[in-house]
All heavy atoms as an XYZ file, in Angstrom:
687
protein
N       9.102    -19.252     -3.241
C       7.656    -19.223     -3.160
C       7.102    -20.476     -3.850
O       7.561    -20.868     -4.906
C       7.147    -17.954     -3.826
C       5.664    -17.796     -3.773
S       5.175    -16.155     -4.314
C       4.361    -15.618     -2.856
N       6.130    -21.086     -3.238
C       5.573    -22.312     -3.804
C       4.526    -21.986     -4.874
O       4.028    -20.872     -4.970
C       4.939    -23.142     -2.696
O       3.851    -22.438     -2.122
N       4.206    -23.005     -5.660
C       3.207    -22.849     -6.715
C       1.823    -22.712     -6.084
O       1.554    -23.291     -5.029
C       3.202    -24.069     -7.627
C       4.447    -24.200     -8.480
C       4.314    -25.393     -9.399
C       5.526    -25.538    -10.278
N       5.400    -26.701    -11.181
N       0.921    -21.978     -6.730
C      -0.448    -21.876     -6.210
C      -1.175    -23.225     -6.308
O      -0.879    -24.043     -7.186
C      -1.110    -20.842     -7.102
C      -0.168    -20.538     -8.200
C       1.147    -21.158     -7.900
N      -2.107    -23.427     -5.398
C      -2.883    -24.658     -5.378
C      -3.822    -24.687     -6.584
O      -4.499    -23.690     -6.856
C      -3.700    -24.714     -4.078
C      -4.426    -26.009     -3.857
S      -5.392    -26.005     -2.320
C      -4.151    -26.495     -1.158
N      -3.863    -25.793     -7.295
C      -4.755    -25.925     -8.446
C      -6.161    -26.271     -7.960
O      -6.359    -26.610     -6.785
C      -4.280    -27.031     -9.409
O      -4.360    -28.284     -8.716
C      -2.860    -26.766     -9.895
N      -7.129    -26.195     -8.866
C      -8.501    -26.522     -8.493
C      -8.600    -27.984     -8.065
O      -9.295    -28.301     -7.097
C      -9.464    -26.245     -9.653
C     -10.908    -26.529     -9.279
C     -11.863    -26.229    -10.394
C     -13.292    -26.565     -9.962
N     -14.248    -26.341    -11.037
N      -7.908    -28.878     -8.749
C      -7.928    -30.294     -8.389
C      -7.387    -30.512     -6.984
O      -7.972    -31.254     -6.189
C      -7.103    -31.117     -9.400
O      -7.609    -30.872    -10.721
C      -7.185    -32.595     -9.108
N      -6.288    -29.833     -6.665
C      -5.716    -29.950     -5.323
C      -6.645    -29.341     -4.276
O      -6.796    -29.883     -3.181
C      -4.350    -29.254     -5.268
C      -3.298    -29.932     -6.111
C      -2.056    -29.062     -6.263
O      -2.115    -27.836     -6.207
N      -0.915    -29.720     -6.464
N      -7.263    -28.210     -4.614
C      -8.192    -27.572     -3.691
C      -9.404    -28.456     -3.423
O      -9.831    -28.603     -2.278
C      -8.641    -26.215     -4.249
C      -9.612    -25.412     -3.407
C      -9.012    -25.096     -2.032
C      -9.999    -24.134     -4.117
N      -9.952    -29.076     -4.460
C     -11.100    -29.971     -4.289
C     -10.713    -31.171     -3.433
O     -11.463    -31.573     -2.539
C     -11.662    -30.421     -5.656
C     -12.644    -31.559     -5.518
C     -12.319    -29.245     -6.370
N      -9.528    -31.733     -3.653
C      -9.081    -32.876     -2.853
C      -8.903    -32.475     -1.382
O      -9.307    -33.214     -0.473
C      -7.773    -33.429     -3.412
N      -8.307    -31.311     -1.133
C      -8.119    -30.848      0.239
C      -9.457    -30.526      0.899
O      -9.666    -30.828      2.083
C      -7.222    -29.616      0.254
N     -10.369    -29.946      0.158
C     -11.701    -29.644      0.676
C     -12.457    -30.922      1.010
O     -13.119    -31.012      2.050
C     -12.477    -28.806     -0.343
C     -13.848    -28.282      0.056
C     -13.740    -27.383      1.269
C     -14.466    -27.518     -1.107
N     -12.345    -31.927      0.159
C     -12.992    -33.220      0.417
C     -12.443    -33.856      1.680
O     -13.194    -34.399      2.499
C     -12.819    -34.146     -0.776
N     -11.130    -33.783      1.858
C     -10.513    -34.352      3.066
C     -10.954    -33.582      4.305
O     -11.233    -34.193      5.355
C      -8.995    -34.321      2.936
N     -11.041    -32.272      4.214
C     -11.460    -31.441      5.349
C     -12.925    -31.686      5.711
O     -13.284    -31.697      6.880
C     -11.237    -29.965      5.004
C     -11.402    -29.016      6.139
C     -10.263    -29.044      7.132
O      -9.140    -29.432      6.765
O     -10.500    -28.679      8.285
N     -13.772    -31.896      4.689
C     -15.194    -32.128      4.911
C     -15.486    -33.583      5.270
O     -16.570    -33.888      5.770
C     -15.999    -31.766      3.648
C     -16.021    -30.292      3.327
S     -16.770    -29.910      1.712
C     -18.354    -30.700      1.793
N     -14.558    -34.484      4.976
C     -14.794    -35.900      5.213
C     -15.778    -36.487      4.218
O     -16.589    -37.341      4.557
N     -15.685    -36.042      2.984
C     -16.593    -36.508      1.936
C     -15.782    -36.814      0.678
O     -14.566    -36.713      0.687
C     -17.678    -35.435      1.665
O     -18.626    -35.953      0.749
C     -17.094    -34.167      1.126
N     -16.465    -37.176     -0.403
C     -15.733    -37.483     -1.626
C     -15.497    -36.213     -2.456
O     -16.057    -35.168     -2.192
C     -16.461    -38.556     -2.446
C     -17.834    -38.108     -2.934
O     -18.296    -37.039     -2.526
O     -18.429    -38.839     -3.749
N     -14.634    -36.356     -3.468
C     -14.241    -35.202     -4.270
C     -15.388    -34.656     -5.123
O     -15.421    -33.462     -5.413
C     -13.059    -35.569     -5.167
C     -11.771    -35.746     -4.370
C     -10.583    -35.846     -5.276
N     -10.715    -36.955     -6.218
C      -9.888    -37.967     -6.301
N      -8.837    -38.020     -5.525
N     -10.075    -38.922     -7.177
N     -16.317    -35.491     -5.491
C     -17.433    -35.042     -6.321
C     -18.297    -34.022     -5.566
O     -18.655    -32.980     -6.110
C     -18.285    -36.241     -6.757
C     -19.392    -35.885     -7.716
C     -20.118    -37.128     -8.197
C     -21.201    -36.765     -9.190
N     -21.920    -37.936     -9.679
N     -18.595    -34.322     -4.312
C     -19.407    -33.414     -3.491
C     -18.624    -32.134     -3.201
O     -19.166    -31.027     -3.251
C     -19.854    -34.104     -2.196
C     -20.830    -35.230     -2.532
C     -20.490    -33.117     -1.225
C     -21.216    -36.095     -1.365
N     -17.334    -32.264     -2.901
C     -16.496    -31.093     -2.622
C     -16.385    -30.210     -3.864
O     -16.431    -28.973     -3.762
C     -15.123    -31.530     -2.149
N     -16.248    -30.816     -5.032
C     -16.181    -30.055     -6.276
C     -17.480    -29.316     -6.547
O     -17.465    -28.158     -6.981
N     -18.606    -29.968     -6.282
C     -19.910    -29.326     -6.469
C     -20.077    -28.162     -5.503
O     -20.613    -27.110     -5.868
C     -21.029    -30.343     -6.284
N     -19.604    -28.320     -4.266
C     -19.690    -27.241     -3.277
C     -18.840    -26.049     -3.702
O     -19.271    -24.893     -3.592
C     -19.253    -27.747     -1.904
N     -17.639    -26.307     -4.192
C     -16.759    -25.237     -4.648
C     -17.350    -24.511     -5.858
O     -17.342    -23.276     -5.912
C     -15.377    -25.803     -4.993
C     -14.319    -24.791     -5.401
C     -14.039    -23.811     -4.278
C     -13.047    -25.508     -5.810
N     -17.892    -25.251     -6.809
C     -18.518    -24.644     -7.983
C     -19.746    -23.817     -7.603
O     -19.975    -22.734     -8.154
C     -18.916    -25.721     -8.999
C     -17.709    -26.361     -9.663
O     -16.609    -25.759     -9.626
O     -17.861    -27.483    -10.204
N     -20.536    -24.322     -6.635
C     -21.726    -23.590     -6.176
C     -21.322    -22.284     -5.491
O     -21.951    -21.242     -5.706
C     -22.546    -24.456     -5.237
N     -20.264    -22.323     -4.686
C     -19.791    -21.118     -4.013
C     -19.304    -20.096     -5.024
O     -19.631    -18.901     -4.934
C     -18.668    -21.468     -3.025
C     -18.054    -20.289     -2.285
C     -19.075    -19.629     -1.380
C     -16.852    -20.743     -1.490
N     -18.542    -20.531     -6.019
C     -18.040    -19.623     -7.050
C     -19.195    -19.002     -7.835
O     -19.179    -17.793     -8.123
C     -17.092    -20.365     -7.988
N     -20.195    -19.783     -8.167
C     -21.351    -19.277     -8.914
C     -22.134    -18.270     -8.084
O     -22.569    -17.228     -8.600
C     -22.258    -20.432     -9.335
N     -22.299    -18.549     -6.811
C     -23.040    -17.652     -5.927
C     -22.318    -16.315     -5.774
O     -22.934    -15.247     -5.877
C     -23.219    -18.298     -4.553
C     -24.017    -17.472     -3.581
C     -25.334    -18.168     -3.310
C     -23.237    -17.287     -2.310
N     -21.011    -16.350     -5.554
C     -20.234    -15.120     -5.415
C     -20.272    -14.324     -6.714
O     -20.474    -13.104     -6.705
C     -18.775    -15.429     -4.990
C     -17.902    -14.190     -5.080
C     -18.739    -16.002     -3.583
N     -20.103    -14.997     -7.843
C     -20.134    -14.329     -9.146
C     -21.477    -13.647     -9.386
O     -21.525    -12.482     -9.805
C     -19.866    -15.349    -10.274
O     -18.603    -15.946    -10.049
C     -19.895    -14.689    -11.634
N     -22.560    -14.344     -9.108
C     -23.892    -13.790     -9.323
C     -24.129    -12.563     -8.441
O     -24.645    -11.544     -8.900
C     -24.936    -14.867     -9.019
C     -26.329    -14.535     -9.477
C     -27.280    -15.714     -9.336
N     -26.559    -16.962     -9.193
C     -26.800    -17.885     -8.258
N     -27.772    -17.732     -7.412
N     -26.092    -18.992     -8.170
N     -23.762    -12.651     -7.175
C     -23.995    -11.545     -6.245
C     -23.158    -10.317     -6.593
O     -23.650     -9.198     -6.596
C     -23.697    -12.005     -4.820
C     -24.018    -10.987     -3.758
C     -25.495    -10.634     -3.647
O     -26.349    -11.484     -3.986
O     -25.800     -9.501     -3.232
N     -21.887    -10.515     -6.908
C     -21.003     -9.387     -7.238
C     -21.404     -8.763     -8.573
O     -21.376     -7.545     -8.726
C     -19.522     -9.838     -7.225
C     -18.615     -8.749     -7.748
C     -19.104    -10.238     -5.817
N     -21.797     -9.571     -9.543
C     -22.230     -9.047    -10.844
C     -23.494     -8.198    -10.706
O     -23.701     -7.255    -11.469
C     -22.472    -10.187    -11.819
N     -24.320     -8.516     -9.708
C     -25.545     -7.754     -9.478
C     -25.275     -6.473     -8.685
O     -26.198     -5.724     -8.379
C     -26.562     -8.620     -8.733
N     -24.014     -6.230     -8.329
C     -23.666     -5.009     -7.604
C     -23.547     -5.183     -6.110
O     -23.278     -4.227     -5.393
N     -23.723     -6.394     -5.626
C     -23.630     -6.648     -4.195
C     -22.218     -6.992     -3.762
O     -21.255     -6.832     -4.525
N     -22.102     -7.460     -2.534
C     -20.815     -7.861     -1.978
C     -21.020     -9.145     -1.191
O     -22.114     -9.411     -0.686
C     -20.259     -6.771     -1.074
N     -19.971     -9.949     -1.086
C     -20.026    -11.205     -0.345
C     -18.864    -11.220      0.641
O     -17.714    -11.000      0.261
C     -19.922    -12.426     -1.292
C     -19.893    -13.722     -0.500
C     -21.064    -12.432     -2.282
N     -19.180    -11.471      1.911
C     -18.159    -11.599      2.936
C     -17.897    -13.079      3.166
O     -18.827    -13.839      3.450
C     -18.608    -10.929      4.244
O     -18.840     -9.553      3.982
C     -17.547    -11.060      5.315
N     -16.642    -13.479      3.028
C     -16.227    -14.850      3.298
C     -15.532    -14.831      4.660
O     -14.405    -14.354      4.757
C     -15.292    -15.351      2.199
C     -15.865    -15.317      0.790
C     -14.783    -15.572     -0.241
C     -16.988    -16.312      0.652
N     -16.207    -15.303      5.715
C     -15.665    -15.191      7.065
C     -14.256    -15.786      7.169
O     -13.997    -16.879      6.709
C     -16.650    -15.987      7.911
C     -17.914    -15.988      7.120
C     -17.500    -15.985      5.683
N     -13.361    -15.000      7.752
C     -11.989    -15.436      7.925
C     -11.104    -15.199      6.714
O      -9.888    -15.301      6.805
N     -11.695    -14.908      5.557
C     -10.920    -14.673      4.325
C     -10.964    -13.220      3.896
O      -9.926    -12.602      3.707
C     -11.440    -15.551      3.188
C     -11.274    -17.056      3.363
C     -11.887    -17.783      2.175
C      -9.815    -17.419      3.514
N     -12.171    -12.688      3.693
C     -12.290    -11.309      3.256
C     -13.625    -11.028      2.606
O     -14.579    -11.788      2.754
N     -13.662     -9.920      1.884
C     -14.898     -9.459      1.259
C     -14.662     -9.239     -0.231
O     -13.681     -8.604     -0.620
C     -15.322     -8.154      1.927
C     -16.583     -7.549      1.394
C     -16.894     -6.272      2.162
C     -18.109     -5.580      1.604
N     -18.367     -4.325      2.316
N     -15.572     -9.746     -1.065
C     -15.527     -9.564     -2.513
C     -16.620     -8.562     -2.874
O     -17.784     -8.762     -2.510
C     -15.764    -10.895     -3.257
C     -15.672    -10.688     -4.756
C     -14.798    -11.959     -2.805
N     -16.243     -7.503     -3.568
C     -17.211     -6.476     -3.940
C     -16.863     -5.892     -5.297
O     -15.741     -6.030     -5.777
C     -17.228     -5.366     -2.892
N     -17.834     -5.246     -5.908
C     -17.661     -4.593     -7.197
C     -17.666     -3.085     -6.978
O     -18.550     -2.567     -6.295
C     -18.793     -4.995     -8.138
S     -18.588     -4.381     -9.806
N     -16.673     -2.404     -7.534
C     -16.573     -0.951     -7.400
C     -16.573     -0.321     -8.788
O     -15.981     -0.851     -9.717
C     -15.288     -0.565     -6.683
C     -15.245     -1.021     -5.258
C     -13.992     -0.515     -4.595
N     -13.877     -1.123     -3.268
C     -12.768     -1.138     -2.576
N     -11.670     -0.607     -3.064
N     -12.737     -1.705     -1.386
N     -17.204      0.825     -8.882
C     -17.245      1.559    -10.148
C     -15.988      2.415    -10.264
O     -15.546      3.013     -9.294
C     -18.484      2.430    -10.202
N     -15.387      2.441    -11.458
C     -14.243      3.301    -11.731
C     -14.709      4.372    -12.708
O     -15.349      4.067    -13.726
C     -13.084      2.517    -12.356
C     -12.420      1.606    -11.358
C     -11.075      1.132    -11.845
N     -11.160      0.436    -13.127
C     -10.137     -0.179    -13.699
N      -8.966     -0.194    -13.116
N     -10.278     -0.796    -14.846
N     -14.390      5.620    -12.446
C     -14.841      6.701    -13.340
C     -14.035      6.725    -14.639
O     -12.993      6.088    -14.756
C     -14.571      7.961    -12.511
C     -13.453      7.584    -11.597
C     -13.648      6.116    -11.300
N     -14.550      7.500    -15.588
C     -13.829      7.726    -16.834
C     -12.498      8.416    -16.508
O     -12.436      9.252    -15.613
C     -14.679      8.629    -17.732
C     -14.108      8.862    -19.079
C     -15.034      9.723    -19.918
O     -14.902     10.967    -19.841
O     -15.889      9.154    -20.622
N     -11.421      8.030    -17.209
C     -10.120      8.600    -16.879
C      -9.233      8.686    -18.109
O      -9.493      8.042    -19.124
C      -9.437      7.793    -15.786
C      -9.195      6.347    -16.162
C      -8.911      5.510    -14.916
N      -8.583      4.159    -15.253
C      -9.454      3.208    -15.549
N     -10.733      3.475    -15.563
N      -9.066      1.989    -15.832
N      -8.181      9.467    -17.968
C      -7.205      9.647    -19.041
C      -6.092      8.617    -18.865
O      -5.568      8.440    -17.762
C      -6.594     11.047    -18.990
C      -7.603     12.164    -19.217
C      -8.140     12.144    -20.624
O      -7.397     11.961    -21.581
N      -9.441     12.343    -20.756
N      -5.741      7.912    -19.942
C      -4.640      6.950    -19.941
C      -3.690      7.304    -21.083
O      -4.056      8.018    -22.011
C      -5.145      5.493    -20.082
C      -5.987      5.091    -18.890
C      -5.931      5.299    -21.362
N      -2.454      6.785    -20.996
C      -1.453      7.093    -22.021
C      -0.996      5.804    -22.673
O      -0.666      4.837    -22.006
C      -0.259      7.793    -21.361
C       0.775      8.269    -22.333
C       1.921      8.954    -21.610
N       2.623      8.053    -20.715
C       3.609      7.215    -21.086
N       3.974      7.171    -22.350
N       4.193      6.430    -20.207
N      -0.961      5.799    -24.004
C      -0.426      4.680    -24.749
C       1.099      4.808    -24.710
O       1.646      5.764    -25.249
C      -0.933      4.716    -26.194
C      -0.436      3.571    -27.018
O       0.540      2.906    -26.650
N      -1.089      3.329    -28.148
N       1.814      3.862    -24.059
C       3.263      4.013    -23.929
C       4.010      3.918    -25.262
O       5.106      4.468    -25.394
C       3.662      2.879    -22.993
C       2.533      1.922    -23.014
C       1.317      2.682    -23.380
N       3.442      3.251    -26.245
C       4.119      3.107    -27.534
C       4.107      4.418    -28.336
O       5.095      4.781    -28.974
C       3.482      1.990    -28.351
N       2.971      5.126    -28.296
C       2.833      6.334    -29.108
C       2.801      7.612    -28.273
O       2.792      8.695    -28.823
C       1.536      6.276    -29.928
O       0.423      6.241    -29.027
C       1.515      5.075    -30.837
N       2.742      7.482    -26.953
C       2.637      8.617    -26.035
C       1.328      9.378    -26.211
O       1.203     10.513    -25.781
C       3.820      9.563    -26.186
C       4.526      9.787    -24.881
O       4.158      9.213    -23.862
N       5.548     10.612    -24.892
N       0.359      8.763    -26.873
C      -0.933      9.380    -27.122
C      -1.809      9.258    -25.882
O      -1.869      8.214    -25.244
C      -1.604      8.683    -28.304
C      -2.959      9.210    -28.663
C      -3.606      8.401    -29.763
O      -3.030      7.372    -30.178
O      -4.699      8.787    -30.192
N      -2.513     10.307    -25.508
C      -3.427     10.293    -24.378
C      -4.819      9.928    -24.878
O      -5.328     10.525    -25.829
C      -3.461     11.663    -23.684
O      -2.144     11.984    -23.263
C      -4.377     11.644    -22.490
N      -5.419      8.937    -24.221
C      -6.741      8.459    -24.593
C      -7.677      8.567    -23.403
O      -7.237      8.564    -22.250
C      -6.675      6.989    -25.033
C      -5.711      6.642    -26.154
C      -5.546      5.143    -26.262
C      -6.227      7.223    -27.459
N      -8.967      8.613    -23.664
C      -9.965      8.601    -22.604
C     -10.516      7.192    -22.480
O     -11.067      6.654    -23.439
C     -11.106      9.588    -22.916
O     -10.552     10.891    -23.048
C     -12.138      9.582    -21.810
N     -10.323      6.607    -21.303
C     -10.841      5.261    -21.055
C     -12.209      5.405    -20.401
O     -12.358      6.121    -19.415
C      -9.893      4.492    -20.144
C     -10.290      3.055    -19.983
C      -9.217      2.247    -19.309
C      -9.682      0.803    -19.258
N      -8.725     -0.049    -18.597
N     -13.232      4.739    -20.939
C     -14.578      4.897    -20.392
C     -14.695      4.307    -18.981
O     -13.875      3.499    -18.551
C     -15.462      4.125    -21.378
C     -14.545      3.226    -22.110
C     -13.192      3.844    -22.082
N     -15.725      4.724    -18.290
C     -15.991      4.211    -16.953
C     -16.277      2.715    -17.016
O     -16.837      2.217    -17.998
C     -17.186      4.947    -16.345
N     -15.854      2.005    -15.994
C     -16.102      0.564    -15.947
C     -16.211      0.121    -14.488
O     -16.174      0.945    -13.573
C     -15.006     -0.211    -16.679
C     -13.622      0.002    -16.093
O     -13.462      0.841    -15.199
O     -12.691     -0.691    -16.529
N     -16.350     -1.173    -14.283
C     -16.447     -1.736    -12.943
C     -15.258     -2.651    -12.709
O     -14.730     -3.257    -13.637
C     -17.746     -2.530    -12.783
C     -18.968     -1.676    -12.864
C     -20.216     -2.504    -12.718
C     -21.454     -1.636    -12.850
N     -22.677     -2.433    -12.765
N     -14.842     -2.743    -11.441
C     -13.699     -3.569    -11.090
C     -14.050     -4.369     -9.842
O     -14.615     -3.842     -8.892
C     -12.493     -2.680    -10.828
C     -11.229     -3.443    -10.530
C     -10.054     -2.498    -10.349
O     -10.211     -1.373     -9.920
N      -8.876     -2.980    -10.667
N     -13.698     -5.656     -9.853
C     -13.922     -6.512     -8.690
C     -12.750     -6.337     -7.739
O     -11.591     -6.403     -8.150
C     -14.071     -7.993     -9.107
C     -14.227     -8.874     -7.894
C     -15.258     -8.148    -10.043
N     -13.056     -6.107     -6.470
C     -12.035     -5.913     -5.433
C     -12.211     -6.976     -4.352
O     -13.330     -7.362     -4.029
C     -12.162     -4.537     -4.788
C     -11.823     -3.391     -5.693
C     -10.347     -3.272     -5.848
C      -9.976     -1.996     -6.564
N      -8.565     -1.793     -6.617
N     -11.089     -7.431     -3.813
C     -11.102     -8.365     -2.692
C     -10.363     -7.703     -1.536
O      -9.189     -7.362     -1.660
C     -10.425     -9.686     -3.055
C     -10.513    -10.708     -1.961
C     -11.658    -11.450     -1.780
C      -9.449    -10.920     -1.105
C     -11.751    -12.383     -0.767
C      -9.528    -11.857     -0.094
C     -10.681    -12.591      0.075
N     -11.069     -7.500     -0.425
C     -10.483     -6.915      0.767
C     -10.183     -8.046      1.739
O     -11.081     -8.801      2.121
C     -11.450     -5.901      1.408
O     -11.839     -4.952      0.424
C     -10.800     -5.204      2.583
N      -8.938     -8.181      2.134
C      -8.506     -9.283      2.992
C      -8.948     -9.041      4.426
O      -8.799     -7.932      4.953
C      -6.980     -9.453      2.906
C      -6.587     -9.759      1.467
C      -6.492    -10.534      3.836
C      -5.110     -9.706      1.218
N      -9.437    -10.097      5.084
C      -9.889    -10.011      6.470
C      -8.694     -9.881      7.409
O      -7.606    -10.403      7.143
C     -10.704    -11.251      6.839
N      -8.908     -9.203      8.525
C      -7.844     -9.019      9.516
C      -7.342    -10.353     10.055
O      -6.151    -10.533     10.290
C      -8.346     -8.133     10.654
C      -7.276     -7.799     11.677
C      -7.798     -6.860     12.730
C      -6.798     -6.450     13.768
N      -5.677     -7.242     14.032
N      -8.246    -11.314     10.245
C      -7.848    -12.628     10.758
C      -6.846    -13.314      9.831
O      -5.890    -13.930     10.295
C      -9.084    -13.510     10.955
N      -7.054    -13.191      8.523
C      -6.132    -13.789      7.561
C      -4.791    -13.065      7.564
O      -3.738    -13.698      7.543
C      -6.744    -13.794      6.154
C      -5.914    -14.404      5.041
C      -5.571    -15.858      5.351
C      -6.647    -14.319      3.725
N      -4.819    -11.732      7.621
C      -3.584    -10.951      7.689
C      -2.779    -11.349      8.921
O      -1.551    -11.538      8.846
C      -3.885     -9.462      7.774
C      -4.280     -8.814      6.496
C      -4.496     -7.319      6.734
C      -5.238     -6.693      5.611
N      -5.543     -5.280      5.892
N      -3.454    -11.450     10.057
C      -2.777    -11.783     11.309
C      -2.188    -13.190     11.281
O      -1.104    -13.430     11.815
C      -3.724    -11.616     12.494
C      -4.092    -10.167     12.738
O      -3.407     -9.269     12.191
O      -5.075     -9.921     13.466
N      -2.889    -14.142     10.668
C      -2.394    -15.510     10.625
C      -1.155    -15.651      9.722
O      -0.305    -16.485      9.954
C      -3.489    -16.477     10.158
O      -3.781    -16.269      8.797
N      -1.062    -14.795      8.702
C       0.082    -14.821      7.800
C       1.289    -14.140      8.432
O       2.422    -14.568      8.263
C      -0.272    -14.163      6.452
C       0.947    -13.972      5.574
C      -1.321    -14.994      5.719
N       1.038    -13.081      9.185
C       2.116    -12.290      9.777
C       2.420    -12.685     11.221
O       2.699    -11.831     12.045
C       1.765    -10.799      9.716
C       1.730    -10.287      8.304
O       2.613    -10.601      7.519
N       0.726     -9.525      7.968
N       2.402    -13.949     11.500
C       2.693    -14.412     12.879
C       4.181    -14.433     13.111
O       4.994    -14.706     12.335
C       2.096    -15.815     13.106
C       2.521    -16.364     14.444
C       0.598    -15.728     13.001
């Protein structure tokens, strides 16, 4: 398995794909990340066409076990960010 693409590599590839310089591509990537973060934090969801959907889901209060002491604890309710992969991406990987 290959190493994951770093942000620098992603910005360079995005700049090449857009036909622009790395500064503009980096600003576009940062703007997209900020927009997705803001929308999901507000309780919404963002669909990235061809990639998937980013959404926030509530998790209820639940019982967890400390493996070191075997003690059962109550973990409070919280929120979790979920990414649902688009069918187009699944199909392109499983060709």
